C-alpha positions as CSV (number, residue, x, y, z in Angstrom):
1,M,12.0,16.2,1.5
2,T,13.0,13.9,4.8
3,A,17.0,13.5,5.0
4,Q,18.1,10.0,5.2
5,F,19.0,8.9,8.9
6,I,22.5,7.7,9.6
7,L,23.5,6.0,12.8
8,V,27.3,6.4,13.7
9,V,28.3,3.9,16.3
10,D,32.2,4.6,17.5
11,D,34.0,4.6,21.0
12,E,36.2,7.6,19.8
13,P,34.8,10.9,20.5
14,D,36.9,12.9,17.6
15,I,35.8,10.2,14.9
16,R,32.0,10.6,16.0
17,Q,32.3,14.5,16.1
18,L,34.0,14.5,12.4
19,V,31.8,11.9,10.8
20,S,28.6,13.4,12.0
21,E,29.7,17.0,10.9
22,I,30.7,15.7,7.4
23,L,27.4,13.7,7.1
24,E,25.4,16.7,8.3
25,D,27.1,19.0,5.6
26,E,26.0,16.2,3.0
27,G,22.7,16.6,4.0
28,Y,22.0,13.5,6.4
29,D,20.3,13.3,9.4
30,V,22.9,11.9,12.2
31,A,22.8,10.6,15.5
32,V,26.1,9.1,17.2
33,A,26.4,6.2,19.8
34,E,29.8,5.6,21.8
35,N,28.9,2.1,22.2
36,A,26.6,-0.8,21.8
37,E,24.1,0.1,24.3
38,E,23.4,3.7,22.9
39,A,23.3,2.2,19.5
40,K,20.3,-0.2,20.6
41,E,18.5,2.6,22.5
42,L,18.9,5.1,19.5
43,R,17.8,2.3,17.0
44,R,14.8,1.8,19.2
45,K,13.8,5.3,19.1
46,R,14.2,5.6,15.0
47,R,14.7,3.3,12.3
48,P,17.9,4.2,10.5
49,D,18.6,4.1,6.9
50,L,22.2,3.1,7.4
51,V,24.6,2.3,10.2
52,L,28.3,3.1,10.4
53,L,29.6,0.6,12.9
54,D,33.0,0.4,14.6
55,I,34.2,-3.2,15.4
56,W,36.3,-2.5,18.4
57,M,34.3,-1.2,21.2
58,P,34.5,-1.5,25.1
59,G,31.8,-4.0,26.2
60,E,29.7,-5.5,23.2
61,D,31.9,-5.2,20.0
62,G,30.4,-4.4,16.5
63,I,30.4,-7.8,15.1
64,S,28.6,-9.2,18.3
65,L,26.1,-6.4,17.7
66,L,25.7,-6.9,14.1
67,K,25.1,-10.9,14.9
68,G,22.4,-10.1,17.4
69,W,20.7,-7.8,14.7
70,Q,21.0,-10.5,12.2
71,K,19.9,-13.5,14.6
72,S,16.7,-11.5,15.6
73,G,15.9,-10.8,12.1
74,S,16.0,-7.0,12.7
75,L,18.7,-6.1,10.4
76,C,16.7,-3.5,8.8
77,C,19.4,-1.4,6.9
78,P,22.8,-1.6,5.1
79,V,25.5,-1.8,7.8
80,I,29.2,-0.5,6.9
81,M,31.8,-1.7,9.4
82,M,34.6,0.3,10.4
83,S,37.9,-0.9,12.0
84,G,41.6,0.5,12.6
85,H,42.7,-3.1,13.1
86,G,40.8,-5.0,10.4
87,T,41.8,-8.4,9.3
88,I,40.7,-10.3,6.2
89,E,38.9,-12.8,8.5
90,T,37.2,-10.0,10.4
91,A,35.8,-8.3,7.0
92,V,34.7,-12.0,5.8
93,E,32.9,-12.5,9.2
94,A,31.0,-9.1,9.0
95,T,30.2,-9.8,5.2
96,R,28.8,-13.2,6.3
97,L,26.3,-11.5,8.9
98,G,25.0,-9.2,6.4
99,A,27.2,-6.1,6.5
100,Y,27.1,-4.1,3.2
101,D,30.7,-3.0,3.1
102,F,33.9,-2.8,5.3
103,I,36.1,0.3,5.6
104,E,39.5,0.7,7.2
105,K,40.8,3.4,9.6
106,P,42.3,6.3,9.4
107,L,39.0,6.7,7.4
108,S,39.2,8.3,4.1
109,M,36.3,10.7,3.9
110,A,35.8,10.3,0.2
111,K,35.7,6.5,0.3
112,M,33.3,6.6,3.3
113,L,30.9,9.2,1.5
114,L,31.1,6.7,-1.5
115,A,30.5,3.4,0.5
116,I,27.5,5.3,2.1
117,E,26.0,6.5,-1.5
118,N,26.3,2.9,-2.6
119,A,24.8,1.3,0.1
120,L,22.0,3.6,0.1
121,N,21.4,3.4,-3.5
122,S,21.5,-0.3,-3.4
123,E,18.9,-0.3,-0.7
124,Q,16.7,2.1,-2.7
125,L,17.0,-0.4,-5.4
126,K,16.0,-3.3,-3.6
127,Q,13.0,-1.6,-2.5
128,E,12.0,-0.3,-5.9
129,N,12.7,-4.0,-7.1
130,K,10.1,-5.2,-4.3
131,G,7.6,-2.6,-5.4
132,L,8.0,-3.8,-8.8
133,R,7.4,-7.2,-8.1
134,D,4.3,-6.2,-6.6
135,Q,3.1,-3.7,-9.0
136,V,4.8,-5.2,-12.1
137,T,4.4,-2.4,-15.0
138,E,1.1,-0.5,-13.4
139,S,1.3,3.3,-14.1
140,Y,1.5,5.5,-11.1
141,E,-0.5,8.1,-13.1
142,P,-4.4,7.4,-13.3
143,I,-5.2,6.7,-17.1
144,G,-7.6,9.2,-18.7
145,N,-8.0,12.4,-20.4
146,S,-11.7,13.0,-19.5
147,T,-12.3,16.5,-17.9
148,L,-13.2,14.5,-14.8
149,M,-9.7,12.5,-14.5
150,I,-7.7,15.5,-15.5
151,N,-9.4,17.5,-12.6
152,L,-8.9,14.6,-10.2
153,R,-5.3,14.2,-10.9
154,E,-4.8,18.2,-10.5
155,Q,-6.5,17.9,-7.0
156,I,-4.2,15.1,-6.0
157,K,-1.2,17.3,-7.0
158,R,-2.3,20.3,-4.9
159,I,-3.2,17.8,-1.9
160,A,0.1,16.1,-2.0
161,E,2.0,19.6,-1.5
162,H,0.1,20.5,1.7
163,N,-1.5,17.4,3.3
164,N,-0.1,14.3,5.0
165,V,-3.4,12.6,5.7
166,V,-5.7,11.6,2.8
167,L,-8.9,9.5,2.8
168,I,-9.7,7.8,-0.4
169,Y,-13.3,6.5,-1.1
170,G,-14.2,4.6,-4.2
171,D,-15.8,1.2,-5.4
172,S,-13.8,-2.1,-5.6
173,G,-11.8,-2.1,-8.9
174,V,-11.6,1.8,-9.5
175,G,-8.1,1.9,-8.8
176,K,-7.5,3.5,-5.2
177,E,-3.9,2.2,-5.1
178,V,-3.1,3.8,-8.3
179,F,-4.3,7.2,-6.9
180,A,-2.3,6.6,-3.8
181,R,0.7,6.0,-5.4
182,Y,0.3,9.1,-7.7
183,Y,-0.2,11.1,-4.5
184,H,3.2,9.7,-3.1
185,A,5.0,10.3,-6.5
186,N,3.9,14.1,-6.2
187,S,4.5,14.6,-2.5
188,N,7.8,15.7,-0.9
189,G,8.5,12.2,0.1
190,A,8.3,10.8,-3.4
191,N,12.0,9.4,-3.2
192,R,11.3,7.5,0.2
193,P,9.3,4.1,0.6
194,F,5.8,3.6,-0.6
195,V,4.4,0.8,1.5
196,R,0.9,-0.5,1.1
197,A,-1.1,-3.0,3.3
198,T,-4.8,-4.3,3.5
199,V,-6.1,-3.8,7.1
200,S,-8.5,-6.8,6.7
201,S,-5.4,-9.0,5.9
202,F,-4.0,-9.0,9.1
203,E,-4.9,-11.2,11.9
204,A,-7.1,-9.2,14.4
205,D,-4.6,-9.5,17.3
206,N,-1.7,-8.6,15.4
207,V,-2.8,-5.3,13.4
208,S,-1.2,-3.1,16.0
209,K,2.0,-4.8,16.1
210,E,1.9,-4.9,12.2
211,L,1.3,-1.1,12.2
212,F,3.2,0.4,15.0
213,G,5.7,-2.4,15.7
214,W,6.6,-3.9,18.9
215,E,9.4,-4.5,21.6
216,S,10.4,-7.7,23.5
217,G,13.2,-7.1,25.7
218,D,16.0,-5.1,24.0
219,K,14.6,-6.1,20.6
220,V,12.7,-3.9,18.4
221,H,10.5,-5.3,15.6
222,Y,9.7,-2.4,13.3
223,G,6.2,-1.8,12.1
224,L,4.8,-0.3,8.8
225,L,5.1,3.1,10.1
226,D,9.0,2.6,10.8
227,E,9.1,1.0,7.2
228,S,7.4,3.9,5.4
229,R,9.4,6.9,7.5
230,G,9.8,9.7,5.1
231,G,7.5,8.3,2.4
232,C,3.8,7.2,2.5
233,L,1.8,4.4,4.1
234,Y,-1.3,3.2,2.1
235,L,-3.8,1.5,4.1
236,S,-6.9,0.0,2.2
237,D,-9.9,-1.3,4.0
238,I,-9.5,1.1,6.7
239,G,-12.9,0.5,8.1
240,A,-11.8,-3.0,9.3
241,L,-9.3,-1.3,11.7
242,P,-9.7,-2.9,15.3
243,E,-10.5,-0.6,18.4
244,D,-6.9,-0.6,19.7
245,A,-5.2,0.4,16.3
246,Q,-8.0,3.0,16.1
247,K,-7.1,4.3,19.5
248,R,-3.4,4.3,18.7
249,F,-3.9,6.0,15.3
250,L,-5.9,8.6,16.8
251,I,-3.4,9.5,19.3
252,T,-0.7,9.6,16.7
253,L,-2.5,11.9,14.7
254,R,-3.5,14.2,17.5
255,E,0.2,14.3,19.1
256,G,2.5,13.5,16.1
257,Y,3.9,10.5,17.7
258,Y,3.5,6.8,18.1
259,T,4.5,4.1,20.5
260,R,5.3,0.7,19.7
261,V,3.5,-2.1,21.3
262,K,4.9,-3.1,24.8
263,S,6.8,0.4,24.8
264,S,6.4,3.8,26.3
265,E,8.9,5.3,23.7
266,H,7.7,8.1,21.6
267,V,8.6,7.8,17.9
268,D,8.0,10.9,15.8
269,L,5.3,10.5,13.2
270,D,7.2,11.4,9.5
271,T,5.0,9.5,7.1
272,A,2.4,10.5,4.8
273,L,-0.9,8.5,5.6
274,V,-3.1,7.5,2.7
275,F,-6.4,5.5,3.8
276,S,-8.9,4.1,1.7
277,S,-12.2,2.6,1.9
278,Q,-15.1,1.2,-0.4
279,H,-18.0,2.7,1.6
280,D,-18.8,5.8,3.7
281,L,-17.2,5.4,7.1
282,R,-19.9,7.7,8.5
283,D,-22.2,4.8,8.4
284,D,-19.4,3.0,10.6
285,V,-19.5,5.6,13.0
286,A,-23.1,5.9,13.1
287,A,-22.9,2.1,14.0
288,G,-20.3,2.4,16.6
289,L,-17.8,0.6,14.5
290,F,-15.3,3.3,13.8
291,D,-14.1,6.0,16.3
292,G,-15.7,9.5,15.5
293,D,-12.7,11.3,16.5
294,L,-10.4,9.5,14.4
295,F,-12.8,9.7,11.5
296,S,-12.8,13.5,12.0
297,Q,-9.1,13.3,12.0
298,I,-8.8,11.3,8.7
299,N,-11.5,12.8,6.8
300,V,-10.0,16.2,6.3
301,I,-9.3,15.6,2.6
302,P,-11.8,12.9,1.6
303,L,-11.1,12.1,-2.1
304,L,-13.8,10.2,-4.0
305,I,-12.7,8.1,-7.1
306,P,-15.4,7.7,-9.6
307,S,-16.8,4.5,-10.9
308,L,-15.7,3.8,-14.5
309,R,-19.2,4.3,-15.8
310,E,-19.1,7.8,-14.6
311,H,-16.3,8.8,-17.1
312,P,-16.9,6.3,-20.1
313,E,-15.1,8.4,-22.7
314,D,-11.8,6.8,-20.9
315,V,-12.5,3.4,-21.9
316,P,-10.9,3.6,-25.4
317,E,-7.7,5.0,-23.8
318,L,-7.8,2.3,-20.7
319,L,-8.3,-0.7,-23.5
320,S,-5.3,0.5,-25.4
321,Y,-3.2,0.9,-22.1
322,Y,-4.1,-2.5,-20.8
323,V,-3.5,-4.1,-24.3
324,D,0.0,-2.6,-24.5
325,Q,0.6,-3.5,-20.8
326,L,-0.3,-7.2,-21.0
327,T,1.4,-7.7,-24.5
328,G,4.7,-6.3,-23.0
329,Q,4.3,-7.9,-19.5
330,D,3.0,-11.2,-20.2
331,G,4.0,-11.7,-23.9
332,L,0.4,-12.1,-25.0
333,P,-0.2,-11.5,-28.6
334,Y,-1.1,-8.0,-29.9
335,R,-4.6,-7.5,-30.9
336,H,-6.6,-4.3,-31.1
337,F,-10.1,-3.3,-30.5
338,S,-12.4,-2.5,-33.5
339,V,-14.2,1.0,-33.2
340,P,-17.6,-0.9,-32.8
341,A,-16.1,-2.9,-29.8
342,Q,-14.8,0.4,-28.4
343,N,-18.1,2.0,-28.6
344,F,-20.0,-1.0,-27.3
345,L,-17.8,-1.1,-24.3
346,R,-18.1,2.8,-23.6
347,N,-21.8,1.8,-22.7
348,H,-20.9,-1.1,-20.7
349,E,-21.8,-1.0,-17.1
350,W,-18.6,-1.9,-15.7
351,F,-19.8,-3.1,-12.2
352,G,-16.4,-4.3,-11.6
353,N,-14.8,-1.0,-12.8
354,I,-11.2,-0.8,-14.2
355,R,-10.3,-4.2,-12.6
356,E,-13.1,-5.7,-14.7
357,L,-11.9,-4.0,-17.9
358,R,-8.4,-5.1,-17.4
359,N,-9.6,-8.9,-16.9
360,L,-11.6,-8.5,-20.1
361,V,-8.8,-7.2,-22.1
362,Q,-6.5,-10.2,-20.7
363,R,-9.3,-12.7,-21.8
364,L,-9.5,-11.4,-25.1
365,L,-6.0,-11.6,-25.8
366,I,-5.5,-14.9,-24.5
367,M,-8.5,-16.6,-26.0
368,G,-8.7,-14.6,-29.6
369,T,-6.7,-15.5,-32.6
370,D,-7.4,-12.5,-35.2
371,S,-5.5,-9.3,-34.9
372,E,-8.9,-7.3,-34.4
373,I,-11.2,-7.6,-31.6
374,T,-15.0,-7.3,-32.7
375,Q,-17.9,-6.2,-31.0
376,E,-19.4,-9.8,-31.5
377,E,-16.4,-11.3,-29.9
378,V,-16.8,-8.9,-26.9
379,E,-20.4,-9.4,-26.5
380,E,-19.7,-13.3,-26.5
381,S,-17.0,-13.0,-23.8
382,L,-19.2,-10.8,-21.7
383,G,-22.2,-13.1,-22.1
384,A,-20.1,-16.0,-21.0
385,E,-20.5,-15.1,-17.5
386,I,-23.5,-16.7,-15.6
387,P,-26.4,-14.5,-16.2
388,I,-28.4,-12.9,-13.1
389,F,-31.7,-11.9,-13.8
390,N,-32.5,-8.4,-12.7
391,S,-36.3,-9.0,-12.4
392,P,-38.1,-10.8,-9.2
393,L,-38.4,-14.7,-9.1
394,S,-42.1,-14.4,-10.2
395,Q,-40.9,-12.9,-13.6
396,V,-37.8,-15.1,-14.3
397,P,-38.5,-16.6,-17.6
398,Q,-37.8,-20.4,-16.3
399,S,-38.1,-22.2,-13.0
400,L,-35.2,-22.0,-10.8
401,F,-35.6,-25.7,-10.7
402,D,-34.7,-26.0,-14.1
403,L,-31.4,-24.0,-14.0
404,P,-28.1,-25.5,-12.9
405,L,-27.2,-25.5,-9.2
406,R,-24.9,-22.6,-9.4
407,Q,-26.9,-20.3,-11.3
408,A,-30.0,-21.2,-9.4
409,R,-28.3,-20.2,-6.1
410,E,-26.7,-17.2,-7.2
411,Q,-30.1,-16.1,-8.7
412,F,-31.9,-16.5,-5.3
413,E,-28.9,-14.9,-3.6
414,H,-29.5,-11.9,-6.1
415,D,-33.3,-11.5,-5.5
416,Y,-32.7,-12.0,-1.4
417,L,-30.2,-9.1,-1.3
418,D,-32.2,-6.9,-3.7
419,F,-35.2,-7.4,-1.3
420,Q,-33.2,-6.8,1.7
421,L,-31.5,-3.6,0.2
422,N,-35.0,-2.2,-0.3
423,Q,-35.9,-2.8,3.3
424,V,-32.9,-1.1,4.6
425,S,-32.9,1.8,1.8
426,G,-29.6,0.7,0.7
427,N,-28.0,1.0,4.1
428,V,-25.2,-1.8,3.9
429,S,-24.1,-1.6,7.6
430,K,-28.0,-2.2,8.5
431,L,-27.9,-4.9,5.8
432,A,-24.7,-6.7,7.0
433,E,-26.4,-7.1,10.2
434,L,-30.0,-8.1,8.8
435,V,-28.4,-11.1,6.8
436,Q,-25.4,-11.7,9.4
437,M,-22.7,-11.2,6.8
438,E,-19.4,-9.7,7.6
439,R,-19.3,-6.3,5.7
440,T,-16.4,-7.1,3.6
441,H,-17.7,-10.6,2.3
442,L,-21.1,-9.0,1.6
443,Y,-19.6,-6.4,-0.6
444,R,-17.8,-9.0,-2.4
445,K,-21.0,-11.0,-2.8
446,M,-22.9,-8.0,-4.1
447,R,-20.2,-7.2,-6.6
448,S,-20.2,-10.9,-8.0
449,L,-24.1,-10.5,-8.4
450,N,-23.9,-7.4,-10.1
451,I,-25.7,-5.5,-7.0
452,D,-25.0,-1.6,-6.8
453,P,-26.2,-0.6,-3.2
454,K,-26.2,2.9,-4.1
455,K,-29.2,2.4,-6.6
456,Y,-31.3,1.8,-3.4
457,G,-33.1,4.1,-1.1
458,K,-33.3,6.9,-3.7
């Protein structure tokens, strides 16, 4: 387990030595600085979990240093102010600037340790609440008692004990983030942050800054690797990583450190990395879109998450789970699926996987009135979606000109992509080039049209 890092800033050598020794005995990782300049330099090298900051120091005082951090938006952790000549006004000013607490000298070690523990616990709760707002009540454990899911959970537990780099594959909607969180929950850094991001959501020019951070003058802007230090960084859609960020990650994984943009300072890598992709990255490597050496680095432990239709025996348990979750979370009326309805859904195609199942449950809870969800109601709800014919245009039972515009357009797009996929034997990278579409948008389009590229080229 990675120790929490505390930066002690005080101009008195005896105080620095005493405090650092006590904190190290308590299991913390400690660095000391005797002035503001040293504090800035140490903070640049490593993002602290807490700062103990003296107010009265030669040169720049502690209040001014705190004010600079607050003004630049880089107050990244709790700060506890220390002073031997404190006044109420000084304490109020420090609190106004974002300090968590204020303790007086001579220091009571018991009070100091309690203040530190409270500050770190408060910060952890803040991060957990942030995660809960993102995740709400989603389970950290993948749902299902099929042999396939049991074996997969056991595999992830073994991986979490020994590996810090994992690559997850799986179709859209299979729950790749749930598996990433399950990996984190079973790793040595389970009590440290879990940070998630989608690469394709970043502006192309800012990806490296978002991931690795950057420096401007004496200001440090922490990136996601800093925020997830000691814990886990989960990056989905890793195939969208631009060339500059790919090179930086390759160096990071080879050397065990990274550098922030516009900095030459080495920062030790202390983060588990979980990457995910909807498609085989070897296609990207072959097409020159993804660095082959980086692929070799992250593909040591590839983990394939199966589509829901590969373990249909888990459908009843998933239905029950999402009924309980949505009734408790959103206050929707409780309803239960009849046995015929569950059996019917076990045999559904589930092109949208678990996400599609959850959406169906939500729709049925909102729209229905009876306590039981029948098979007829399920069929009607599934049939409410615009149908896409799976036969060629010449065999469609009615002319496209007789269909509503949206349905006619989607039918044409379905048959067009069906034809082109046959031409490229199911290779999505070649298809994207052929039809001149960005690959992420192409995957989204195929999902909306119920097209599974894995069925082609066999």
